[in-house]
N, C-alpha and C positions, 0 to 999 in steps of 0.2 A: 589563540584565536587568529584566524586569517582576516585581515582588514583590507587586503588588496582586491579590488573589484575585478581585476584582470585574471586572477587565479582562484581556484577552488579546490576542494579535496576530492580525490578519487580513492576511496579508502584512506590510507595513510599518506598517499602520494599527492603532492601539489601539482595540478595541471592547469593549463590555460582554460579559462571559463568556457570558451567556445568549443573546447575539445571534450568536455565531460560527457555530453550527450552521446557522442560517437563511441566513447569508451564503454559507457553503460550499455549501449545497444549491442556491442560486441559480446559483452558478458551474457546478456539474455538471449542473443542468437545462439550462443554456445550451449546454454543450459535448458533451452525451451523444451526439447524433446524428453528430458528426464526430470522436468521441474516438479511435477506432482509426486513422482516416486521419491525424489530427494526430499521434498517437504515432509513426507511421511517418515522417512528414515531420520532426518535431521531433528525433527521435533518429537519423535516417537509417537506420532499421531496427534500431538497436542494442538497443532495448528487448526484442526477441525473443531476442537473445543473453543479456542479463541475466536474463531469466525462465528460459531454458533452464538457465543456471548454477544458479539457485536450485532449480529442479525436480530437478536432479541430486543435490541434497543434502537431500532431504526424509526419506530413510530409510524411505519407505513401501513396504509389501508388499501383494500381493493380499489383499483382505478387510479391510484397515484402514479407519479412519474419519478423515477430514481436514476441517478447517474453514478456509475462505478468507475473510478479513475484508476489507472495503472492496474486494470482488472485482470490482465494476464489470462490464465487458464480458466477463470470464471467461477471460482468457488463462491465468492460473495455475490456475483451477478446472479447465479442460479437461485440463491436464497432470496434475493430481492425480487426476482421474477415470480417466485412462488407467492411472495407476500402481496404483490400488487395484482396478481391474477391476470386472467386473459383480457380484462378490460383496462388494465394498466399497461405501463411500458417501462422498460429498463434500457439504458444506454450502456453497453459494454465497451469500454474504451481503453486503449493502450497506445503509447507512442511506438512500441516495438511491433512491427508487422508479424514477425514469426510467433511471438507470444499471443498476439491477437488471433492469429489463424488457429493456433492450438486451442484457444478458449472457444472460439466460434464453433469449431468442429465438435468439441465436447458438449456445448450447449445444445446444438442441433441433435446430437446423439441422445441427449437427455429429454428430448421433446419440448425444449423451451425456446425454440426459435421464433414462435409466433409473436411473442410480446417482448422480444429482445432485438436490438439493433447493435451490431458491432461496428465501431468506427475507430480509425487511427487518428488519435488526438494528442496534442501536446497539452498536458495539464496546466502548464504555465500560461497558456493563451487559449482559453476555451472558446470554441466557435458557437456558443449558445447565448441567447439573450438572457438578460437579468431576470431573476425571480421566476424561474421555470420549473425547478425541481423540488419535490417534497423532501427528498433526502439525497445527500451526496456522500459517497464513501470513498475511501482509499485504504487499501489493505496491503501493508508491507511494500509500499511503493514510494512513500514520501521521502525516505532517506536517499533514494536514488536520483531525485531530480536535482537540477542545478540550482534553482532558486525556490527554496521551500516556502518563503513568505509569499511569493507570487502565486504559488499553487493554492495556499490557504486563502489568499485574497480572492482568487477566482472561484473557489468553492463557496465562499461567503456571498459572492456576487450573484451566482446563479441559483442559489437556494431560495425558495419562496419564504415570505414571512410566515411564521408558524412551523417552518421546516427545520431540519437539523443537519449538521455535518459530523461525520464519524471518521476518525483517523485511528486505524489499528496498525500499530508499529512496534518493532522491537524497541526497548527502552533501557533503563538503568536498574539493575537489581537493587532492591531495598534491603535485602538480607546480606549482611557482610560475609557470612560464611559461604554464601553462594558464589561470590565473585571469583575466587580462585578456581573453583570447580567449573564455572561457566567459561572462564578464560581458557582453561585447558581444553575443554570441549570445543570451543570455537576455533582455536588456532591449531589444534592438533588433530582432533577427530573429524571436523567438518572437511578440511582440505583432503584428508585421507579418504573419506567417503566420496568426495567429488572426483578424486582420481580413480577410485575403484569403480564407481557406477557410471560416471559421465566422462571419464578420462580427461578431467579438467580440474586440477587442484587450484589453479590460480583464480578462477572465477569465484570459487567458494571461499578462498582466502580474502578476496575483495569484499564479498558479502559480509564476512565476519568483521572486517575493518570498518565497513560502512555503518554497521550498527554502533560501533564505538564512537563514530564521529557525529552521530545523530543527536539532536538536542534531548536533554532529559525531560522528565515529566513536567516539571514546573515551567521550564523554558518554553516547551511546546504549547502549554496552556496559555502562556503570555502571548505567544505568536498568534494564536487563534483569536485572542481578545483584540490584538492589534489589527486583525483582519476585519473586525467589526462584529464578531460573534459574541454572544452573551451567555451568561450562566455556564461558562466553560468548566468542565470537570474532567477527571480522569479516573480510571479504574486500573489498578495494578493487577496483572494476571501472572501466575506462575512466579510469584515473588518479585515482580517488576521486570522480569525478562521481556515481557510484552506489556504494553499499556493501551487501553482504549480511551481516546479523548473524544468528548462530545461537546459540541457547541450549538447554540440555537440562534435562529434569526427571528427577530420580533418586529 
């Protein structure tokens, strides 16, 4: 475990804390154009099932306000927008301008622009007042931020009493037999796919490494509790390859 506040991990590499954001931006600038295609190929379409599972647990109603962090190409945002309806509103946010643009275009093409606003936002320092959102989500983005606890603190700050926070993220397999298969797939197949489809093996090698450096299920639940969220639980999906964490604000 790294205890030096001046350095942090970028995959398996230790980098200056102030440099991680730039390095992550370069990764997503590189993969933005092929991001959705690669998601389908990498997960064999399972990412759609994981996102649908998360969306079924937002607790949103027509007229509500939702915030989607690290929203990228907008899969979760689109689902949230349908849930809150034309009288509600969803903030589609990402720190990466290229990913945000890809997502904004997709949302507009889907006819969801009327109740969605796309904003370039740093999830560690949200420009929103406290207690404004009925639900705050982050899907497959928490592992890429520099200060995960700061993001969770901000998510807890902006959610309304009675609202909830959802974190959908790669996690730790709970089936022992799955680990070697998953490792082989992550470090051999994914970079090869990245090279073939996006001409970028290194970015996908980083993404595989970043998953291994992300907190496990119990640790992330504890971090959410430290942020002030209550009744924090998690659901293992696909044998723990992915987990959905949910916390409530009372």
